[in-house]
C-alpha positions in Angstrom: 23.6 17.3 -31.3 25.3 14.1 -30.7 23.9 10.5 -30.1 25.8 8.3 -27.4 25.1 4.6 -27.9 26.3 2.1 -25.3 26.0 -1.6 -24.8 26.4 -1.5 -21.2 25.7 1.1 -18.7 27.3 0.2 -15.3 27.3 2.6 -12.1 30.1 3.6 -10.3 31.4 1.6 -7.6 28.6 1.3 -4.5 26.0 3.1 -6.4 23.2 2.6 -8.5 21.5 3.8 -11.7 18.2 5.3 -11.0 16.3 6.4 -14.0 13.4 8.9 -13.7 10.0 7.2 -13.7 11.6 3.7 -13.6 10.8 1.4 -10.5 13.7 1.0 -8.2 12.1 -2.2 -6.2 8.5 -3.7 -5.3 7.4 -5.0 -2.2 4.2 -7.1 -1.8 2.6 -8.6 1.4 -0.8 -10.2 2.6 -1.6 -11.3 6.1 0.0 -14.9 7.0 -3.6 -16.2 7.5 -7.2 -15.1 8.1 -7.7 -12.4 5.7 -4.9 -13.4 3.2 -5.4 -13.4 -0.7 -4.8 -17.1 -1.2 -6.8 -18.8 2.0 -10.1 -18.9 0.5 -11.8 -21.7 2.1 -10.7 -20.9 5.8 -11.3 -16.9 5.3 -12.2 -14.7 8.0 -12.9 -11.0 8.0 -11.5 -8.1 9.8 -14.7 -6.2 11.3 -14.5 -2.4 11.1 -17.3 -0.8 13.3 -17.0 2.9 13.9 -13.3 2.6 14.0 -9.8 2.5 12.3 -7.9 -0.6 12.2 -4.2 -0.4 11.3 -1.5 -3.2 10.3 -3.7 -6.0 8.9 -0.9 -6.2 6.6 2.3 -4.0 6.3 5.5 -3.9 4.1 9.1 -2.9 5.3 12.3 -2.4 3.5 14.9 0.0 2.8 15.1 3.0 0.8 17.3 2.7 -2.2 17.0 6.4 -3.3 16.7 9.7 -1.4 14.5 11.4 -3.8 12.5 8.5 -4.8 8.6 8.5 -4.5 6.3 5.6 -3.6 3.3 4.3 -5.1 1.4 2.5 -2.7 -1.6 0.1 -3.4 -3.8 -1.4 -0.5 -6.5 -3.7 -1.4 -9.4 -5.7 0.2 -12.6 -7.4 -0.6 -15.2 -5.4 1.5 -18.7 -5.5 2.4 -21.1 -3.0 4.2 -24.2 -3.7 6.3 -25.5 -0.2 5.7 -24.1 3.1 3.9 -24.2 5.2 6.7 -20.9 6.8 7.4 -17.9 6.5 5.4 -15.7 3.3 4.5 -12.1 4.2 3.9 -8.9 2.6 3.2 -5.3 3.6 2.9 -2.0 3.3 4.5 0.4 5.1 7.1 4.1 5.4 6.7 6.3 4.9 9.5 3.3 5.2 12.2 2.7 8.6 10.9 -0.5 10.3 9.8 -3.3 8.0 7.8 -3.6 8.5 4.2 -7.0 7.2 3.2 -9.6 7.4 0.6 -13.2 6.9 0.6 -13.7 3.4 -1.2 -17.4 1.8 -0.8 -20.8 3.1 -0.8 -23.1 0.0 -1.2 -24.2 -3.1 0.6 -22.6 -6.1 -1.2 -19.1 -7.4 -1.3 -16.7 -5.7 -3.7 -12.9 -5.6 -4.4 -11.4 -2.1 -3.8 -7.8 -1.3 -4.5 -7.1 2.4 -4.0 -3.5 3.7 -5.3 -1.6 6.3 -3.5 1.5 8.4 -4.6 3.7 9.2 -1.3 6.3 11.6 -1.9 8.3 11.5 1.4 12.0 12.1 1.1 14.5 10.4 3.2 18.1 8.7 3.1 19.4 5.8 1.2 19.1 3.1 3.9 16.3 4.3 5.8 13.7 1.7 6.9 10.4 2.6 5.7 7.3 0.5 6.8 4.0 0.9 5.2 0.7 -0.5 7.2 -2.6 -0.7 5.8 -5.5 1.3 7.2 -9.1 0.4 6.8 -11.8 2.6 8.7 -15.5 3.2 9.0 -17.1 6.4 10.6 -20.3 5.0 11.7 -21.3 1.8 13.8 -22.7 -0.2 10.9 -20.4 -3.3 10.8 -18.2 -3.3 7.7 -16.0 -6.2 6.7 -12.8 -6.7 4.8 -11.0 -9.8 3.7 -8.5 -10.8 1.0 -6.2 -7.8 2.3 -2.9 -7.1 0.4 -0.4 -4.2 0.0 2.1 -3.5 -2.7 4.5 -0.7 -2.7 6.8 0.6 -5.7 9.8 2.8 -5.0 10.0 4.9 -8.2 13.2 6.9 -9.1 12.2 10.7 -10.1 
């Protein structure tokens, strides 16, 4: 067995070096106003009442690796007026199907930040757009504020 040691690793012209398990790129977003992470004094809530709200925040970028996967974190501070129904949060990719998780079952404000792994493949240079999804399955008046989304593209 041999050991190869180098001082600098450079990719071939017009290509990149993607090492399995390492982050290729990271993108973060929060709404410009209203429900964003920094506007504490002027904060308003998104009302989710027996419906699904998409696109409160979104992240869009060009894919760098055809075989990568994405870690998608969507977060919000949420409150429920009642525990009837289910409050769910997640994302959708390129206007596809909602990917959601059950997130809350109490009647007080709490921070939730579910994390998902998306293994959708594609081509280098494809534009990928992730949109937040917040839903409730009953007419109970649920609220979300301080909404954020962070997406990591990870080599595999």
